[in-house]
N, C-alpha and C positions, 0 to 999 in steps of 0.2 A: 025184044029188048027189055021190057018190064020184068019178064021172069028171070032174065040174066042178072039184073040189078038186084031183085029180091034174093037170089041165090048168093051173089057176092056179099050183101049186107048180112044174110044169115050166117054165112061162113065167118065173116069178121066178128060177129056177136059170139058165135060159139068159141072161136079161138080166144077171144077176150075172156070169156067166162072161164075157159079151161085154164088159162094162164092165171087167172085170179085164184082159181081153187088150188092150182099147184103151188102158187106163192103162200097161200095160207097154210097148206099142208107142211111146207117147208118152215114156216114160222112156228107151227104147232109142234113140230119135231124138236125145236129148241126149248121148249118149256120143261122146267125142272123145278122142284121146290115149289115155293109159293106161286110161281108163274104158271104152274098146273092150273090154277083157278082162272086164268085168263081165258075168255071165250072170244074167238075171232068172228066178225061179221063177214058174211059173204052173201050178197054184195055189200059194199060200204053203206052205211045209213047217214042219211042227212041229219043234222042238228040244228036246234033253234039257235037264232042269233039274238037272244034276250040279253040285255045289258047287265053288267055287274061292274063293281066299283073297285078303284084302287085306293091305297092308304089316304089319299087327299081328298077322295070323293069324285075323282074324275070317272067318267062313264066309259066302259071298254065292251067290245064285243068279240066274240070267237073268230068272226070273220077277219079281225085284224091279224091272226096268227096263220092265215093261209099262206102256203108256200113252205111250211115246216111241219114237222112231225111234233105233235103236242101230247105230252102226258098230263091229262087234265084230272085233277085228283079233288074231289069233294070231301071236305073234312070240317072238324070242329075242334076248337081248344078244349072243350069239356068231354071229348071222345077219347078214351085211353088209348085204342088201337090206332087211332089217327095220329095221335102224338107220338107214338112208338115209330111209326113208318116215316114221320117227317124228316128225320135225319137222314134216311136212306134216299129219299127224294132229293133232299139238299145235295148229297154227294153225287148223285145221278146228273143233277143239273151242273154241278161244278166240273164233273168229268166230261159230259157230252154235250152240254149246252152250247148251241151255235146258231148261225143264222138258219140252219136246217133243222134244229131240234130245241125244244124248250119244255120245262117242266112248269105247269101252271096251277099251283095250288089255290082254290076257291074255297075260303071258310064260309060255310053256309049256316043259316039260322042264327042262334043267340051267340053271337061273337061280336067283340067290338075291336076297332083297330088297335086300340092300345093293349088289348088283351093278347092279340095276336103278335103284336110287336114285342110284348113282354116274353111271350113264349119263345118266340125266336131268338130273342137275346139270351134267354136262361139255356136254351138247348144248343146254342151255337150255330143256329140256322143263318147262313150268311150269302148263300147263292139264290135264294128264292125271294120273290116279291110279294107283298101283302095285297090280296084281293078278296073282296067280300061279295056275298050273295046273301045279304040280310033278310029277305023275305023268302028266300029259297025259290024264287021264280025259275031261275036257269035250272036248278036241281031237278025241281018237280018235272018241268018240260022234257028233262032228259032221263026221266024214269028213275030217278034216285030215290030208294025207298028207305035206306038206312046208310049209316056211315062207317068207314070210308068207302067210296066208290071211285074208282080210277077209269077214265074212259081215254083210249088212244085215238087221237085224230090224225088223219093223212093230211099231205100238204094241200088237198083240195077241201079240208075242212070238214071231212066226213068222218064219222066213227067207224073204225076198223077192228075195235076190240075193246072189252071191258073186263075188270077184274073187280070183284066184290069182295070186301075185306081187307084185312091187314096184308101187306106183302113187303118183301125186302127188294126195294127198287134198285138197290145198288148191287145186287147178286150178280154172278156170272151169266146165269140165264137171262135176266133182263137186259143186261148190257149186250148179249149176243142178239137177242131179238131185236133191239133197237139199232144195232150196228148192221144187221140184215135188212131192216127197213131203209137205212140211209143209203145202203150199198144199192139196193134195187132200184 
């Protein structure tokens, strides 16, 4: 009986692993342009639940976003590539944002709430909220070594992909990847 249970468990784990690999391969096939820089994690990786703040100073955690796919973007107002991609993140949130999908920009290091709000107003960013990681505790724990870095979280709150550097998050390829995730 013990041998039978072990065989069933092993088969279930193998089937799950093969399904995850197949899903990752399908997502990788959708990558084009800037999205070719996106690396998928197999298996998904746990992320720290270190607090970050909102514009009013309220504490938040990544665990609050469980149940949805999250495009977690680490950026800074003084980072030119970060500033360039913010408009595309804003458009992505405006088009795909839902109870199952969110873009979560977190300004890390030397930023002020007023500076982020001023940049958002000047650049016409209207679909994104202000979040801060002033001492870069979350960024450091997530292995962010430069900016911008974007991490994709699954509904279980695990990292499933990462893209280092600037990207067009409103591209057809990005939207196809996220549509496939939401469909699956």
